[in-house]
C-alpha positions as CSV (number, residue, x, y, z in Angstrom):
1,M,-46.8,-11.2,-20.5
2,N,-46.7,-9.7,-17.1
3,P,-45.5,-6.2,-17.8
4,T,-43.6,-6.0,-14.5
5,R,-41.5,-9.1,-15.3
6,L,-38.2,-9.1,-17.2
7,G,-37.3,-12.8,-17.0
8,P,-36.0,-15.3,-19.6
9,S,-39.4,-15.8,-21.4
10,E,-40.0,-12.0,-21.5
11,R,-36.5,-11.5,-22.9
12,A,-37.1,-14.0,-25.7
13,E,-40.4,-12.2,-26.5
14,N,-38.6,-8.8,-26.4
15,W,-35.9,-10.1,-28.8
16,R,-38.6,-11.1,-31.2
17,R,-40.3,-7.7,-31.0
18,L,-37.0,-6.0,-31.5
19,G,-36.6,-7.4,-35.0
20,S,-40.2,-7.4,-36.0
21,E,-41.7,-4.0,-35.0
22,Q,-41.2,-0.5,-36.2
23,F,-40.1,1.8,-33.3
24,D,-40.3,5.5,-33.0
25,I,-37.2,5.6,-30.8
26,L,-34.3,3.2,-30.3
27,V,-32.3,4.0,-27.1
28,V,-28.7,2.7,-27.0
29,G,-27.4,2.4,-23.4
30,G,-29.0,1.0,-20.3
31,G,-27.7,3.4,-17.6
32,V,-29.9,5.8,-15.8
33,T,-30.0,8.2,-18.7
34,G,-31.0,5.6,-21.2
35,T,-33.6,3.9,-19.1
36,G,-34.9,7.4,-18.2
37,V,-35.2,8.2,-21.9
38,A,-37.1,5.0,-22.5
39,L,-39.6,5.8,-19.7
40,D,-40.1,9.4,-20.8
41,A,-40.7,8.3,-24.4
42,A,-43.0,5.4,-23.5
43,T,-45.1,7.6,-21.3
44,R,-45.6,10.1,-24.1
45,G,-47.1,7.4,-26.2
46,L,-44.1,6.5,-28.4
47,R,-43.0,3.1,-29.4
48,V,-39.7,2.5,-27.7
49,A,-36.9,0.0,-27.7
50,L,-33.9,0.1,-25.4
51,V,-30.7,-2.1,-25.9
52,E,-27.8,-2.4,-23.5
53,A,-24.6,-4.3,-24.5
54,R,-23.9,-5.5,-20.9
55,D,-26.2,-5.1,-18.0
56,F,-28.5,-2.4,-16.8
57,A,-26.4,0.1,-14.8
58,A,-23.2,-1.9,-15.5
59,G,-21.2,1.2,-16.1
60,T,-21.4,4.6,-14.3
61,S,-24.9,4.1,-13.0
62,S,-23.9,1.4,-10.5
63,R,-20.6,3.1,-9.4
64,S,-21.6,6.5,-8.3
65,S,-21.5,8.1,-4.8
66,K,-25.1,7.0,-4.6
67,L,-26.5,10.4,-3.8
68,F,-29.4,12.5,-5.1
69,H,-28.0,15.9,-4.3
70,G,-27.8,19.5,-5.5
71,G,-24.0,19.5,-5.4
72,L,-22.6,22.1,-2.9
73,R,-19.4,22.5,-4.8
74,Y,-21.3,23.7,-7.9
75,L,-22.4,26.7,-5.9
76,E,-18.7,27.7,-5.6
77,Q,-18.4,27.4,-9.3
78,L,-21.5,29.7,-9.6
79,N,-23.4,27.0,-11.4
80,F,-26.7,28.0,-9.8
81,G,-28.9,26.6,-12.6
82,L,-27.5,23.1,-12.2
83,V,-27.9,23.2,-8.4
84,K,-31.5,24.4,-8.5
85,E,-32.4,21.8,-11.1
86,A,-30.8,19.0,-9.1
87,L,-32.5,20.1,-5.8
88,R,-35.9,20.0,-7.5
89,E,-35.2,16.5,-8.7
90,R,-34.1,15.4,-5.2
91,E,-37.4,16.5,-3.8
92,L,-39.4,14.8,-6.6
93,M,-37.5,11.5,-5.8
94,L,-38.1,11.8,-2.1
95,T,-41.8,12.6,-2.2
96,R,-43.3,11.3,-5.4
97,I,-41.2,9.3,-7.9
98,A,-39.2,6.9,-5.7
99,P,-39.7,7.4,-2.0
100,H,-39.1,3.7,-1.4
101,L,-35.6,3.9,-3.0
102,V,-34.5,7.4,-2.1
103,R,-34.1,8.6,1.5
104,P,-32.7,11.6,3.4
105,V,-29.1,11.5,4.6
106,S,-27.3,14.1,6.7
107,F,-23.8,15.3,6.4
108,L,-21.5,17.1,8.9
109,Y,-19.2,19.7,7.5
110,P,-16.3,20.2,10.0
111,L,-15.1,23.8,10.2
112,R,-11.3,24.1,10.5
113,H,-10.8,27.9,10.4
114,R,-12.1,30.5,12.9
115,M,-13.7,33.8,11.9
116,W,-14.2,33.5,8.1
117,E,-15.2,29.9,7.4
118,R,-18.5,29.6,9.3
119,P,-20.1,32.7,7.6
120,Y,-18.8,31.6,4.2
121,V,-20.2,28.1,4.4
122,T,-23.4,29.3,6.1
123,A,-24.0,31.7,3.2
124,G,-23.6,28.8,0.8
125,L,-25.9,26.4,2.7
126,T,-28.5,29.1,3.2
127,L,-28.6,29.6,-0.5
128,Y,-28.7,25.8,-1.0
129,D,-31.7,25.5,1.3
130,T,-33.4,28.4,-0.3
131,M,-33.0,27.1,-3.8
132,A,-34.5,23.8,-2.8
133,G,-37.8,25.6,-2.1
134,K,-40.4,23.4,-0.5
135,R,-38.5,20.4,0.8
136,S,-38.9,17.3,2.8
137,V,-35.4,17.5,4.5
138,P,-34.5,19.9,7.3
139,R,-32.6,23.1,6.9
140,H,-28.9,23.2,7.9
141,Q,-27.9,23.5,11.5
142,Q,-25.1,25.3,13.2
143,L,-23.1,23.2,15.7
144,S,-20.3,23.9,18.2
145,R,-17.3,21.6,18.3
146,S,-18.6,19.6,21.2
147,A,-22.1,19.2,19.6
148,A,-20.5,18.0,16.4
149,R,-18.4,15.5,18.3
150,R,-21.5,14.2,20.0
151,L,-22.9,13.4,16.6
152,C,-19.5,12.1,15.3
153,P,-17.3,10.9,18.3
154,S,-14.7,9.6,15.8
155,L,-13.7,13.1,14.8
156,R,-10.3,14.2,16.2
157,P,-10.8,17.2,18.6
158,D,-8.2,19.2,16.8
159,A,-9.8,18.5,13.4
160,L,-12.5,21.1,13.8
161,V,-13.5,24.3,15.6
162,G,-17.2,23.8,14.9
163,A,-19.4,22.3,12.3
164,I,-22.5,22.7,10.2
165,R,-24.9,19.9,9.5
166,Y,-27.0,19.7,6.3
167,F,-29.2,17.2,4.5
168,D,-29.3,15.6,1.1
169,A,-30.6,12.2,-0.2
170,Q,-29.1,8.9,-1.1
171,V,-30.1,5.9,-3.3
172,D,-28.9,2.5,-4.4
173,D,-28.0,3.6,-7.9
174,A,-28.1,0.2,-9.6
175,R,-31.4,-0.7,-8.0
176,H,-32.9,2.6,-9.0
177,T,-31.8,2.3,-12.6
178,M,-33.2,-1.2,-12.8
179,T,-36.5,0.0,-11.5
180,V,-36.6,2.8,-14.1
181,A,-36.0,0.2,-16.8
182,R,-38.8,-2.0,-15.4
183,T,-41.2,1.0,-15.1
184,A,-40.5,1.8,-18.8
185,A,-41.4,-1.8,-19.7
186,T,-44.7,-1.5,-17.8
187,Y,-45.6,1.4,-20.1
188,G,-44.8,-0.6,-23.2
189,A,-41.0,-0.1,-23.8
190,T,-39.1,-3.1,-25.2
191,V,-36.0,-3.3,-23.1
192,L,-33.1,-5.8,-23.3
193,N,-29.7,-6.1,-21.7
194,S,-26.9,-8.2,-23.3
195,A,-28.0,-6.6,-26.6
196,E,-25.1,-4.8,-28.4
197,V,-25.4,-2.4,-31.4
198,V,-22.8,-3.6,-33.9
199,E,-23.9,-1.4,-36.9
200,F,-26.2,1.4,-37.7
201,R,-28.7,1.1,-40.6
202,R,-29.1,4.1,-42.9
203,T,-30.8,5.4,-46.0
204,G,-28.5,8.0,-47.6
205,D,-27.3,10.1,-44.7
206,R,-30.2,9.2,-42.4
207,I,-30.0,6.7,-39.6
208,I,-33.0,4.4,-39.7
209,G,-32.1,1.9,-37.0
210,A,-29.4,-0.5,-36.0
211,R,-28.2,-4.1,-36.3
212,V,-28.1,-5.6,-32.8
213,R,-26.3,-8.7,-31.6
214,D,-27.6,-10.9,-28.8
215,V,-24.5,-11.2,-26.6
216,E,-25.9,-14.3,-25.0
217,T,-26.5,-16.4,-28.1
218,G,-24.6,-14.6,-30.9
219,A,-27.8,-14.0,-32.9
220,H,-28.3,-10.8,-34.9
221,T,-31.4,-8.8,-35.7
222,D,-32.2,-5.5,-37.5
223,V,-34.1,-2.9,-35.5
224,A,-36.1,-0.3,-37.4
225,A,-36.5,3.1,-35.7
226,T,-37.3,6.6,-36.8
227,V,-34.8,8.0,-34.2
228,V,-31.8,6.5,-32.5
229,I,-30.8,8.2,-29.2
230,N,-27.3,7.6,-28.1
231,C,-27.2,7.3,-24.2
232,A,-23.9,5.4,-24.0
233,G,-22.3,7.6,-21.4
234,V,-18.5,7.2,-21.5
235,W,-19.0,5.1,-24.7
236,T,-20.6,8.0,-26.5
237,D,-17.6,8.7,-28.8
238,E,-17.4,5.0,-29.7
239,L,-21.0,5.1,-31.0
240,H,-20.3,8.3,-32.9
241,R,-17.4,6.5,-34.7
242,L,-19.6,3.4,-35.3
243,A,-22.1,5.7,-37.0
244,G,-19.3,7.2,-39.1
245,Q,-19.5,10.7,-37.7
246,R,-17.6,13.1,-35.5
247,G,-19.7,14.3,-32.6
248,Q,-20.0,18.0,-31.8
249,Y,-18.2,17.3,-28.5
250,N,-16.1,14.7,-26.9
251,V,-16.8,12.8,-23.7
252,H,-14.0,12.7,-21.2
253,A,-13.9,9.8,-18.7
254,S,-13.0,10.8,-15.2
255,K,-12.4,7.9,-12.7
256,G,-14.0,8.1,-9.3
257,V,-13.0,5.5,-6.7
258,H,-14.9,4.6,-3.5
259,L,-14.0,2.5,-0.5
260,V,-16.5,0.6,1.7
261,V,-15.7,0.1,5.4
262,P,-17.6,-1.4,8.3
263,R,-20.0,1.0,10.1
264,D,-18.3,0.3,13.5
265,R,-15.0,1.7,12.2
266,I,-16.3,5.3,12.3
267,H,-18.5,6.1,15.3
268,S,-21.0,8.7,13.9
269,T,-24.8,9.2,13.5
270,T,-24.2,11.3,10.4
271,G,-22.2,11.3,7.2
272,L,-19.3,13.7,6.7
273,I,-18.3,16.0,3.9
274,L,-14.6,17.1,3.9
275,R,-12.9,19.7,1.7
276,T,-9.7,18.4,0.0
277,E,-7.1,20.1,-2.1
278,R,-8.7,18.6,-5.3
279,S,-12.4,18.6,-4.5
280,V,-14.6,17.2,-1.7
281,L,-14.6,13.9,0.1
282,F,-17.8,12.2,1.3
283,V,-18.2,9.6,4.1
284,I,-21.7,8.3,3.4
285,P,-23.7,5.9,5.6
286,W,-24.6,2.8,3.7
287,G,-26.5,0.2,5.8
288,A,-23.9,-1.6,8.0
289,H,-21.1,0.3,6.1
290,W,-19.6,3.6,5.2
291,I,-18.8,4.6,1.6
292,V,-15.7,6.9,1.5
293,G,-15.1,8.7,-1.8
294,T,-14.3,9.9,-4.3
295,T,-11.3,10.6,-6.5
296,D,-11.4,12.6,-9.8
297,T,-8.7,11.6,-12.2
298,T,-8.4,11.2,-15.9
299,W,-9.0,7.7,-17.3
300,E,-7.9,6.9,-20.9
301,L,-8.0,3.0,-20.9
302,G,-10.7,0.5,-21.5
303,K,-14.1,1.6,-20.2
304,A,-15.7,-1.7,-19.2
305,H,-13.6,-2.4,-16.1
306,P,-12.0,0.7,-14.5
307,T,-10.3,-0.2,-11.3
308,A,-8.6,1.4,-8.3
309,T,-4.9,1.5,-7.8
310,E,-2.7,1.5,-4.7
311,A,-2.4,5.3,-5.1
312,D,-6.2,5.8,-5.3
313,I,-6.7,3.9,-2.1
314,T,-3.9,5.6,-0.3
315,Y,-5.3,9.0,-1.3
316,L,-8.7,8.2,0.1
317,L,-7.4,6.8,3.3
318,D,-5.0,9.8,3.8
319,Q,-7.9,12.3,3.3
320,V,-10.4,10.7,5.7
321,N,-7.7,9.8,8.3
322,D,-6.8,13.5,8.4
323,V,-9.9,14.0,10.6
324,L,-10.4,10.7,12.4
325,A,-9.2,9.9,15.9
326,T,-8.6,6.3,15.0
327,P,-7.3,6.0,11.5
328,L,-8.7,3.5,8.9
329,T,-6.3,1.0,7.6
330,R,-6.3,-1.2,4.5
331,D,-7.5,-4.1,6.7
332,D,-10.7,-2.2,7.4
333,I,-11.6,-2.0,3.7
334,E,-14.4,-4.5,2.8
335,G,-15.1,-3.3,-0.8
336,V,-13.7,-1.0,-3.4
337,Y,-15.3,0.2,-6.6
338,A,-14.4,2.5,-9.4
339,G,-16.6,4.2,-11.9
340,L,-16.2,6.6,-14.9
341,R,-18.0,9.9,-15.1
342,P,-18.9,11.0,-18.6
343,L,-17.8,14.7,-18.6
344,L,-18.0,17.0,-21.6
345,A,-14.5,17.7,-22.7
346,G,-13.3,21.3,-22.7
347,G,-10.1,23.2,-22.9
348,T,-8.6,21.8,-19.8
349,D,-7.1,18.5,-18.6
350,D,-8.4,19.1,-15.1
351,T,-11.4,16.8,-14.7
352,T,-12.7,18.7,-11.7
353,K,-13.2,21.7,-14.0
354,L,-15.0,19.9,-16.9
355,S,-18.7,20.4,-17.2
356,R,-21.2,18.4,-15.2
357,E,-24.0,19.8,-17.3
358,H,-25.5,17.8,-20.1
359,V,-26.0,18.5,-23.8
360,V,-28.4,17.0,-26.4
361,T,-27.2,17.2,-30.0
362,R,-28.6,16.0,-33.3
363,T,-25.4,14.5,-34.7
364,Q,-27.0,13.5,-38.0
365,P,-30.6,13.0,-39.4
366,G,-32.2,10.2,-37.3
367,M,-29.7,10.2,-34.5
368,L,-29.4,12.2,-31.3
369,S,-26.8,12.0,-28.5
370,V,-27.2,13.0,-24.9
371,A,-24.1,13.2,-22.7
372,G,-22.7,14.8,-19.6
373,G,-24.9,15.6,-16.6
374,K,-25.1,13.9,-13.3
375,Y,-27.1,11.0,-11.9
376,T,-29.5,13.3,-10.0
377,T,-30.7,15.1,-13.1
378,Y,-31.2,12.0,-15.3
379,R,-35.0,12.7,-15.7
380,V,-34.3,16.2,-17.0
381,M,-31.7,14.8,-19.4
382,A,-34.2,12.2,-20.6
383,A,-37.0,14.8,-21.2
384,D,-34.6,17.1,-23.1
385,A,-33.6,14.2,-25.4
386,V,-37.1,13.1,-26.2
387,D,-38.1,16.8,-26.8
388,A,-35.2,17.0,-29.3
389,A,-36.4,13.8,-31.1
390,A,-39.6,15.6,-32.2
391,V,-37.6,17.1,-35.2
392,D,-37.0,13.6,-36.6
393,L,-40.4,12.2,-35.6
394,D,-41.9,15.0,-37.6
395,R,-44.8,15.5,-35.3
396,P,-45.5,17.4,-32.1
397,L,-45.1,15.5,-28.8
398,P,-47.0,15.8,-25.6
399,R,-45.0,17.4,-22.7
400,T,-43.0,15.1,-20.5
401,V,-45.1,13.5,-17.6
402,T,-42.3,11.7,-15.8
403,D,-42.4,14.3,-12.9
404,R,-45.8,12.7,-12.1
405,I,-44.9,9.0,-12.8
406,S,-44.0,7.0,-9.7
407,L,-41.5,4.2,-10.2
408,L,-42.6,0.6,-9.6
409,G,-42.9,-0.1,-5.9
410,A,-43.7,3.5,-4.9
411,E,-47.5,3.1,-5.0
412,G,-48.7,2.1,-1.6
413,Y,-45.2,2.2,0.0
414,P,-46.1,4.7,2.8
415,A,-48.8,2.4,4.0
416,L,-46.6,-0.7,4.0
417,R,-43.9,1.2,5.9
418,N,-46.5,1.6,8.7
419,Q,-47.2,-2.2,8.5
420,V,-43.7,-3.5,9.1
421,S,-44.7,-5.6,12.2
422,L,-47.7,-7.1,10.4
423,L,-45.6,-8.0,7.4
424,A,-43.0,-9.5,9.6
425,Q,-45.6,-11.7,11.3
426,R,-47.2,-12.7,8.0
427,Y,-43.9,-13.9,6.4
428,G,-42.2,-15.1,9.6
429,L,-39.3,-12.6,9.1
430,P,-37.5,-10.2,11.5
431,T,-38.7,-6.7,11.3
432,W,-35.3,-5.5,10.1
433,T,-35.5,-7.8,7.2
434,V,-38.9,-6.4,6.2
435,R,-37.5,-2.9,6.4
436,H,-34.6,-4.0,4.2
437,L,-37.0,-5.4,1.6
438,L,-39.2,-2.4,1.6
439,G,-36.2,-0.2,1.0
440,R,-35.3,-2.2,-2.1
441,Y,-38.7,-3.2,-3.5
442,G,-41.3,-1.0,-1.9
443,S,-44.8,-2.3,-2.6
444,L,-43.4,-5.1,-4.7
445,I,-42.4,-6.9,-1.5
446,G,-45.3,-9.4,-1.8
447,E,-44.2,-10.3,-5.4
448,V,-40.6,-10.9,-4.1
449,L,-41.7,-13.1,-1.2
450,A,-44.6,-15.0,-2.9
451,P,-42.5,-18.0,-4.1
452,G,-41.6,-18.5,-0.4
453,E,-45.1,-19.8,0.2
454,D,-44.3,-22.9,-1.9
455,D,-40.6,-23.1,-1.1
456,P,-40.0,-21.8,2.5
457,S,-36.2,-22.1,1.9
458,L,-36.4,-19.0,-0.2
459,L,-37.3,-17.0,2.9
460,L,-34.0,-18.0,4.5
461,P,-30.8,-15.7,4.6
462,T,-28.3,-16.3,1.8
463,P,-25.1,-18.0,3.0
464,G,-22.3,-15.5,3.3
465,A,-24.6,-12.5,2.9
466,E,-27.3,-12.9,5.6
467,R,-28.8,-9.4,4.9
468,Y,-30.2,-10.8,1.7
469,L,-32.9,-13.5,1.4
470,R,-32.6,-16.3,-1.1
471,A,-35.9,-15.1,-2.6
472,E,-34.3,-11.9,-3.7
473,F,-31.9,-13.7,-6.1
474,R,-34.7,-15.8,-7.4
475,Y,-36.7,-12.6,-8.1
476,A,-33.8,-11.0,-9.8
477,A,-33.7,-13.9,-12.3
478,T,-37.5,-14.1,-12.8
479,H,-38.3,-10.3,-12.8
480,E,-35.2,-8.2,-13.1
481,S,-33.3,-9.3,-16.2
482,A,-30.3,-10.9,-14.3
483,L,-28.5,-13.2,-16.7
484,H,-25.1,-13.8,-15.0
485,L,-23.8,-14.3,-11.5
486,D,-22.0,-11.0,-11.8
487,D,-25.4,-9.2,-12.3
488,L,-26.7,-10.8,-9.2
489,L,-23.8,-10.2,-6.8
490,T,-22.8,-6.8,-8.1
491,R,-25.9,-4.9,-9.1
492,R,-29.2,-6.7,-8.1
493,S,-27.5,-7.0,-4.7
494,R,-24.4,-5.1,-3.6
495,I,-22.6,-8.1,-2.1
496,S,-19.5,-7.6,-4.2
497,I,-18.7,-4.4,-2.2
498,E,-20.6,-5.0,1.1
499,E,-19.0,-8.3,2.3
500,S,-15.3,-8.7,3.0
501,H,-15.2,-11.8,0.9
502,R,-16.8,-9.8,-1.9
503,G,-19.2,-12.6,-2.8
504,T,-16.8,-15.5,-3.0
505,E,-18.6,-17.2,-0.1
506,T,-22.0,-16.6,-1.7
507,A,-21.4,-17.4,-5.3
508,E,-22.2,-21.1,-5.1
509,A,-25.4,-20.7,-3.2
510,V,-26.7,-17.9,-5.5
511,A,-25.8,-19.9,-8.6
512,D,-27.9,-22.9,-7.2
513,I,-30.9,-20.6,-6.5
514,V,-31.1,-19.3,-10.1
515,A,-29.8,-22.2,-12.2
516,D,-33.1,-23.7,-13.1
517,V,-34.7,-20.3,-13.9
518,L,-31.8,-19.3,-16.2
519,G,-31.5,-22.8,-17.8
520,W,-27.9,-23.4,-16.5
521,D,-26.7,-27.0,-16.6
522,E,-23.9,-28.0,-14.2
523,R,-21.2,-27.0,-16.7
524,R,-22.7,-23.5,-17.1
525,R,-23.2,-23.1,-13.4
526,R,-19.6,-24.0,-12.7
527,A,-18.4,-21.6,-15.4
528,E,-20.4,-18.7,-13.9
529,V,-19.0,-19.4,-10.4
530,E,-15.4,-19.7,-11.7
531,A,-15.7,-16.5,-13.7
532,Y,-17.0,-14.6,-10.7
533,L,-14.2,-15.9,-8.4
534,A,-11.6,-15.0,-11.0
535,R,-13.1,-11.5,-11.3
536,V,-12.8,-10.9,-7.5
537,E,-9.3,-12.2,-7.4
538,A,-8.3,-10.0,-10.3
539,E,-9.9,-6.9,-8.7
540,R,-8.1,-7.6,-5.4
541,R,-4.7,-7.8,-7.2
542,S,-5.4,-4.7,-9.3
543,H,-5.8,-2.7,-6.1
544,T,-2.2,-3.3,-5.3
545,Q,-0.8,-2.0,-8.6
546,A,1.0,1.4,-8.8
547,D,-0.8,2.9,-11.7
548,D,-3.9,2.7,-14.0
549,P,-2.2,0.7,-16.9
550,A,-0.9,-1.9,-14.5
551,A,-4.2,-2.2,-12.6
552,E,-6.2,-2.5,-15.8
553,A,-3.9,-5.2,-17.2
554,V,-4.5,-7.3,-14.0
555,R,-8.2,-6.7,-14.0
556,V,-9.0,-7.5,-17.7
557,A,-7.1,-10.8,-17.4
558,A,-10.1,-12.3,-15.6
559,P,-12.7,-14.0,-17.8
560,D,-15.8,-12.0,-18.7
561,S,-18.9,-14.1,-18.3
562,R,-20.6,-12.1,-21.1
563,L,-17.9,-13.0,-23.5
564,T,-17.4,-16.6,-22.5
565,T,-20.9,-18.0,-22.6
566,V,-22.0,-17.1,-26.2
567,V,-23.3,-19.9,-28.3
568,A,-22.4,-19.3,-31.9
């Protein structure tokens, strides 16, 4: 097996291994924390399996604000430890672990009050820069109102008296999580998506593994593991109940909604960060788009398909339009996505005050749970979880080494970035396309484009989503565990939020590209396309509903491809 591939044949082999080998650690949950745990454990020499009921990053880890950042607002909450930890992780990602996936991004903070606000914000940003230590992003900069409006002409003149510009980093969260999973596999971890834990195995009061269902076929297998690590995020409490236990904490789901609008609707060379009554609002550059978000409200419904309401969208538009000379309208919105933050429940119903820090608990012999935290600190969370597993493994473990492990595609990336013109000539592609590919795959670009030598049509743009080559979807099926059209259009690419049609004009072409790899006959191909189209229509309708229960009812009425294609 090619250790960098996670295609259909590798999935079949990993399913066999799942039921036939003894593992030190079974990780449940394929978000960034779970894949991070798998990578940490595998690079310490442990035998690791990871199972994810849906798709890698299908939950919170594909629906974030897509930032690696320290979190300025946590300074106001005096949470200095979390900020310093996050800033260290930001620098590691930018320079060593994932420089091909993580890149600097600047934000303009408009000042709206004279006298007191500039020194107050400056003090915070000075501390922010100082806590970052050695860094690869510039320090903050003081700007007059005219200088700020030269950077962002779309700001209303009366919306600011001056500004401060500072720097953080951004990432395609779903692609990053997928790359962590594949990197774990290269170090020997057995990783599977569409693999659901349906029961925990035990001897007395000790967990010794789990019974797992293949969501694609309906088959079951028993997995033997010395330790199970629950990395299920907002589903953490559900796994506690499945294990017949009460956790030492509860995980509270907070909904965060983001809008995606075209880049030309806001004239700016920098992102924005705005203070709101509830929290902060980001306007984040995202290729040919801006991401505007986020909200922070309690969510108490089904966790698989959170969705935005009319009120959520109105709130975001009102907040950003408060500073824009030309307001955004609903017609400007190309994409909308909603995710759930797994927050540690405390003595308040205000989700903005619940803890963003993480905890690792030994809920019973043979089982650990890790919850809370933020995307930026996934690697620290993973290391803490594996450290805690030493008690049940009953042997000392080497220290974590993931601060020195580059993700797939990082090795050689700086040299390839200097060879964009040569690569463009070699493959007959525009230079902007090569830059796009390098920013998604790094030094794996040759692996992505190799099939185009035998089939030049794979080097053509994809209908309805010309930023993506047809080869990228082929690669997602052969190397990146994509099993459904939704995986391809929502997470392996971001077409579902980047195009105004949200993938409906691309679905047929992408299904044709991957059908033979995934073994789809015409009936299955048609079912995948119809399920995706129904999903988009349901999401559009849900965004017109007044409240969460009404929006969810509309959204869940659409068929779920992972529930409709099982062969008994």
